PLY file of the C-alpha trace (Angstrom):
ply
format ascii 1.0
element vertex 90
property float x
property float y
property float z
element edge 89
property int vertex1
property int vertex2
end_header
58.91 -8.19 35.37
59.03 -4.89 37.20
62.31 -3.91 35.53
60.94 -5.02 32.17
58.00 -2.61 32.46
60.27 0.19 33.73
62.51 -0.29 30.71
59.49 -0.29 28.39
58.20 2.91 30.00
61.54 4.69 29.53
61.79 3.50 25.92
58.28 4.74 25.07
58.82 8.11 26.79
62.10 8.56 24.88
60.37 7.75 21.59
57.46 10.12 22.37
59.63 13.16 23.09
60.48 14.24 19.51
57.07 13.45 18.00
54.65 16.21 16.99
51.78 16.98 19.36
48.32 17.95 18.21
46.06 17.02 15.35
45.73 17.92 11.68
42.59 19.93 10.94
41.08 20.45 7.49
39.40 23.81 6.82
37.34 24.94 3.86
37.99 28.61 3.10
36.49 30.23 -0.01
36.12 26.89 -1.76
39.69 25.75 -1.09
40.95 23.22 1.43
43.72 24.15 3.87
45.39 21.96 6.49
46.43 23.22 9.90
48.20 21.69 12.88
46.04 22.32 15.93
47.78 21.97 19.29
47.52 23.21 22.86
50.26 25.28 24.48
49.39 25.89 28.11
45.76 26.96 28.20
45.78 28.33 24.65
44.97 26.45 21.43
47.22 27.30 18.47
46.68 26.65 14.77
49.69 26.47 12.48
49.20 26.48 8.71
50.68 23.39 7.03
49.68 23.27 3.35
46.88 22.85 0.82
47.66 19.13 0.52
47.20 16.65 3.34
50.58 16.34 5.13
50.73 12.54 5.37
54.12 12.53 7.12
52.73 14.61 9.99
49.50 12.58 10.10
51.48 9.33 10.41
53.68 10.83 13.12
50.60 11.90 15.11
49.09 8.42 14.71
52.36 6.90 15.97
52.27 9.26 18.96
48.70 8.19 19.81
49.66 4.50 19.66
52.66 5.10 21.91
50.54 7.01 24.42
48.12 4.09 24.52
51.02 1.67 25.09
52.42 3.92 27.82
49.08 3.93 29.64
49.00 0.12 29.55
52.57 -0.09 30.88
51.77 2.34 33.69
48.68 0.31 34.65
50.78 -2.87 34.72
53.41 -1.16 36.89
50.73 0.06 39.27
49.35 -3.47 39.57
52.82 -4.89 40.21
53.48 -2.31 42.91
50.22 -3.14 44.67
50.89 -6.90 44.51
54.57 -6.75 45.43
55.11 -6.94 49.19
56.57 -3.78 50.68
60.13 -4.30 51.88
61.17 -1.99 54.72
0 1
1 2
2 3
3 4
4 5
5 6
6 7
7 8
8 9
9 10
10 11
11 12
12 13
13 14
14 15
15 16
16 17
17 18
18 19
19 20
20 21
21 22
22 23
23 24
24 25
25 26
26 27
27 28
28 29
29 30
30 31
31 32
32 33
33 34
34 35
35 36
36 37
37 38
38 39
39 40
40 41
41 42
42 43
43 44
44 45
45 46
46 47
47 48
48 49
49 50
50 51
51 52
52 53
53 54
54 55
55 56
56 57
57 58
58 59
59 60
60 61
61 62
62 63
63 64
64 65
65 66
66 67
67 68
68 69
69 70
70 71
71 72
72 73
73 74
74 75
75 76
76 77
77 78
78 79
79 80
80 81
81 82
82 83
83 84
84 85
85 86
86 87
87 88
88 89
């Protein structure tokens, strides 16, 4: 089971790497709607203009990233439990 979770962790981390980080923010400016990608780089928050229409491809990619992060947390918790249960071999 331990190797199964390690493999799952590596697979999820590999799938997460190319996905877009951040969130899509909608702003109303002078009666028009604009969409921005809001993300953190170091301590700074950046906003990148996307378009006047909701960028569904980016929204879906961000949702996929969030699901994978949730899965990764669960895998890491399971690995931690397995390490605590498994007897230490010296």
